[in-house]
C-alpha positions in Angstrom: 113.8 105.5 102.6 110.9 104.5 104.8 107.7 103.2 103.2 105.6 104.6 106.0 102.7 106.4 104.3 102.8 109.4 106.5 106.6 109.9 106.0 106.1 109.6 102.2 103.3 112.1 102.2 105.2 114.6 104.3 108.1 114.3 101.8 105.7 115.2 99.1 104.4 118.1 101.1 108.0 119.4 101.5 108.6 119.2 97.8 105.3 121.0 97.1 106.0 123.7 99.6 109.5 124.2 98.1 107.9 124.8 94.7 105.4 127.3 96.3 108.4 129.3 97.7 110.1 129.2 94.3 107.0 130.7 92.7 106.6 133.4 95.4 110.3 134.4 95.1 110.5 134.3 91.3 109.9 138.1 91.0 107.0 140.1 89.6 108.2 140.0 86.0 109.4 136.4 85.9 106.5 135.2 83.7 108.4 132.3 82.0 110.0 131.1 85.2 106.6 131.2 87.0 105.0 129.2 84.2 107.6 126.5 84.5 107.3 126.4 88.3 103.5 126.1 88.0 103.9 123.2 85.6 106.0 121.5 88.3 103.5 122.3 91.0 100.7 120.9 88.9 102.6 117.7 88.3 103.6 117.3 92.0 100.0 117.9 93.2 98.4 115.7 90.6 100.6 112.7 91.6 100.2 113.5 95.3 96.5 113.8 95.4 96.1 110.8 93.2 98.1 108.6 95.6 96.1 110.0 98.6 92.8 109.5 96.9 93.5 106.1 95.5 95.4 104.5 98.4 95.7 106.5 101.6 92.2 107.9 102.1 90.2 104.7 101.2 92.4 102.6 103.4 92.3 105.0 106.4 88.5 105.4 105.9 88.1 101.6 106.0 90.5 101.0 109.0 89.6 104.1 111.1 86.0 105.0 110.7 86.3 107.7 113.4 88.3 109.9 111.0 85.7 109.7 108.2 84.8 113.4 108.4 88.5 114.3 108.0 88.8 112.0 105.0 85.7 113.5 103.4 86.9 117.1 104.0 90.3 116.1 102.4 88.6 114.7 99.3 86.8 118.1 98.9 90.0 120.0 99.5 91.7 117.9 96.8 88.8 118.6 94.5 89.3 122.3 94.8 93.0 121.9 94.1 92.3 119.7 91.1 89.9 122.3 89.6 92.5 125.0 90.1 95.2 122.8 88.6 93.0 122.1 85.6 92.4 125.8 85.1 96.0 126.7 85.5 97.1 124.0 83.0 94.9 125.6 80.4 96.2 129.1 81.0 99.2 130.9 79.8 101.6 132.4 82.4 100.9 135.9 81.1 97.2 135.6 81.6 96.1 138.3 84.0 94.6 135.9 86.5 97.5 133.3 86.4 99.3 134.6 89.4 96.1 135.2 91.4 94.9 131.7 90.7 98.2 130.2 91.6 98.2 132.2 94.9 94.7 130.8 95.7 96.0 127.3 94.9 99.0 127.8 97.2 96.8 129.1 100.1 94.3 126.2 99.8 97.0 123.6 99.6 99.0 125.1 102.5 95.8 125.0 104.6 95.2 121.4 103.6 98.8 120.4 104.4 98.7 122.1 107.8 95.5 120.3 108.7 96.8 116.9 107.6 100.1 117.2 109.4 98.9 118.8 112.6 95.5 117.1 113.1 94.9 114.2 110.8 98.3 112.4 110.6 98.7 112.1 114.4 95.2 110.5 114.6 96.1 108.1 111.8 99.5 107.2 113.2 98.0 106.5 116.7 95.0 104.6 115.3 96.9 102.4 112.8 100.4 102.0 114.0 103.6 101.2 112.1 102.8 98.1 110.1 99.6 99.2 108.4 101.2 102.5 107.5 104.2 100.8 106.0 101.8 98.6 103.9 99.8 101.6 102.7 103.1 103.4 101.9 104.4 100.4 99.9 101.2 100.4 97.8 101.5 104.2 97.3 105.1 103.8 96.1 104.0 100.9 93.8 101.4 103.1 92.2 103.5 106.3 92.0 105.1 105.5 88.6 101.6 105.0 87.1 100.1 108.1 88.7 98.9 110.8 86.3 101.2 113.9 86.1 98.7 116.2 84.3 95.1 117.0 85.3 94.0 116.2 81.7 95.1 112.5 81.9 92.1 110.1 82.2 93.0 108.8 85.7 93.2 112.4 87.0 90.0 113.4 85.2 88.2 110.3 86.8 89.3 111.5 90.2 87.8 115.0 89.6 84.6 113.5 88.2 84.3 111.1 91.2 84.6 114.1 93.6 81.7 115.9 91.8 79.3 112.9 91.7 80.3 111.1 94.9 
């Protein structure tokens, strides 16, 4: 598998979107199944946003100052997703707002993925080229096993706090 950062992030996006479809197709009364799917969504998003926030965004921001506004917007979109994930992690699948909150999370993340893949990634690929993207991807893969998988883990909480006070 390629260590190209954009390829790796697009693979994460595919996995996350697959989980979104599973949730949406689970059926109205599939409370237990939806709860398990949301746990997987939270884990996938927590790892993914951690890798982007810790490796991809700072590197791109440093190497391509012209995309700074895109990076700052992405940090904010991650913050919204982080807050929703924290709230969902504290809820039970039969809470009356569980499905609504998950739907809002899905809509926000799908918007973010679309912007990244259609607008941001092409700028980054053109601006950085293959070698820097492979180096960034290799650092992301190195960090992946250590990434938080729950929003309540200290490294994930730090990320959320940084977004608020930055």
